[in-house]
N, C-alpha and C positions, 0 to 999 in steps of 0.2 A: 565401358563408358564411365567417365569420372562424374560422380554426383556432386551436388553443391557442397555437401559436408566435406568431401575430399579436398575440394579446392580451397575451402576456408582453412583447412589444416595444412596448407602448403603441399598437398598431395603426398604427405608423409604418413598420415594416419587415415584409415578408412572411416567413412561415416558410421559404419556398423560398429567399429571399435569404440568410437567416441560415444555413441548412444549406450553401448554396453557398460562403459566406465561410468557414465552418468547414472545409470540405474543402480550400479553397485554403490556409488556414493550416496544415493538417496536412501537405499536400504541400510547403509551404515550410519545414517544421520549426519553426514558431513555438512550438508547445506544448512541444516538447523544449527549445527555447532558453530559454523563460522559466523552466522548472524549473531548468535549469543556472544561470541568472542568480540565481535566488532562493537556491539552495544556496550559490553562491559568495559572495553578499552575507552570508548567515548566518555562513559560515565566517570571513569577513573581520571582521565586526563582533562576533560573539559567540564563535564557534569551535566546530567540530564536535568531539565527544568520541567517538573510535573505539576507546577502550580496551575498551568493552563494547558489542556490538551484538546485535540480536535479529531473528529472522525468524519471521513467522507468517502464516497464511492467514486469509481472511475470506470466508464464503459469503453470496451475496445473490441476490435474485430477478431473473429475466430472462424475463418472461412472453411477450415477442415472439419469443423464440428467436433463431435466426440463428447465424452462425459464432461459435466460442468459447464455446458454452454446452453444458450437459449436465445430466443428472438430478441434482438435489440430494438427497443421502442423508438430509439432516436436514429436508427439507420435502416429504415424501411423494412423492419422485421428480419433483417439478415442475421445469421448466427453470430453471436458474440459472447464475450465473457466479461466479468466485472471483478475488480478487486475493491475491497473495503480496507482502508488503512487508518491506523491511529498514530498520531504524531504528538511529540511533546512541543513545548512552546516555540522552539526554534525550528521545528519541522523535521526532527529526526524520527524516522519510522520506528515504532516500538511494538507494533502488532498488526497483523494482516489476516484477512479471510477472503476466500474467492468463491465465486459461484457463477451461474449463468447470467447473461445480460438482462434477463427478464426478472431477476430477483430484486425485490425492493430493498433500498438502503436500510430501512428500519429493521428488516428481518436479519440483516447481516451484522447489526450492531452487537448482539450478544456473542456470536462466534469471534468477532474482531476483538472484543474485550477479553474473552476467554482464551484467545490464541496469542496472547502476548509472548514475545520472544523471551522475556524474563518475567514469569508470572508474579513475582513479588512486587513488581512495580505498580500493580493495580491498586494496592492499598495506599500508595503515596499520591494518587491523583487527587487534586483539590477541586478544580473546576473543569467541566467539559463543555465544549462549544459544538453545536450541531446546527445544520441548516433546517429549513422548514419541512424537508422530507421526513424528518424524525419527530415531528410534532404530533405526538399521540400519547395516550395513557399507557399503552404497552411499552413505549420507549422509557417513560419515567419509571415504570415498574421494573424494567430490566436494569436500569441504573441503580435503583434502590436495593435490589437484590444483591448487587455487587458492591454496595457500600459507597456509591457515588451519589451524594446528596445535593451537590451544587451543579446545576446544569443550566446553560444558557442556550435556549432553543428558539430559533426564529419561528414566528407564528405563520401558519398557513393563511393564504389569502381567502377571504370570505366572498362568496358569490355576491355579485353586485357592487363590490368595492372597486374603486379605480385602482389601476395597477400601481401608480405612484404612491397612493395613500398607504399601501401595504408594504412598501419597500423598507427594508431594515439594513443598517450597516453590516458589513461582513464581520466586523469584530475580530476576534482572534481565530477565525476560521481560515484566514489567508495562509498561514504556514502549511496546512495540510493541502491546500489548493496548489501551492508552489511545489510541494513534494510530489503530488500527482503529476505535475508537469515534468519534473525531473525524471520520474519513472517512465513517463510516456515517450521520452526521448530514446528509450531502448526499443529498437525496431521490432524485435521478436515479442515484446510485450504489447506493443501498439497493434501489431497484426500477427497474432499468435497462430502457428500452424500445428501445434501439438494437439493430441486427442485425449490426453490423460491429465487429470487434475494434478497429480503429483509432479508431473513435468513442469506445469505452469508455476506451481509453488516453488520448485527448485530455481527456476529462472528469476522469479520475483525476489527470492531470498538473495540470489547472487547480485541482483541490481541494488538491493538495499545495502549490501556489503560495499559495493562500489561507491555509493553515495556517502556512506559513513567514512570510508577510507579517504575520500576526497576532502571531507571536512577536517579530518585529522591532519592531513597534509597541509591544508590551509592554515591550521592552527600552528603547526610546526614552523611554517614559513611566514608567519604573520608580520615579522619585522624585517623580512628580506626585501631589498629594493626591487621594484618591478613586479612583485607578486600580486596577481589579480585573483582574489578569492571567488569561489563559486557563489553566485547569488540565487 
């Protein structure tokens, strides 16, 4: 019987072989290396803008369960996973961390900052933008420990206050929201069927490379007639 992986490979390579090669590449650090290469290329050709960065989490389905999954509070407690992503001012992903869907965004902040694809970038961050889910003393301590002193964090709503009264503008958090949307367009990330954390990380890394590559192509073709850049 031909499995789905065989059909996706044009029936020329078995699903077992594909998964074996994937695991070999993970062990060899290939996925980490290509993300670092993509970010380095972007910084060299276009330039990363670390004057304003933002972090946000994104919840997704993981029906097969496995390590790094948990009950999704927004999906009737079904199993899911979450990624936390750090982007620079234009929305280029420069760091990620993943965990179960039940994990709080604030808890994932530290591993997201510590898991930068290029660790040296942390010292160049000027201002970080966070939503109200990060509004806590623990968050501010984590930022201070990493040398980030300028943080714009939306305030949590206070009990008894009207909803409209506590609303705040999104500010410069919108680039990370847009990047989360780009990543969610990859079906295997949106509804992940892997059972191991390292496999999810590899897929996320590959998606980040695709996004950065598309941005570099847009830059190359920016003066070409009829070129429509990715928004």
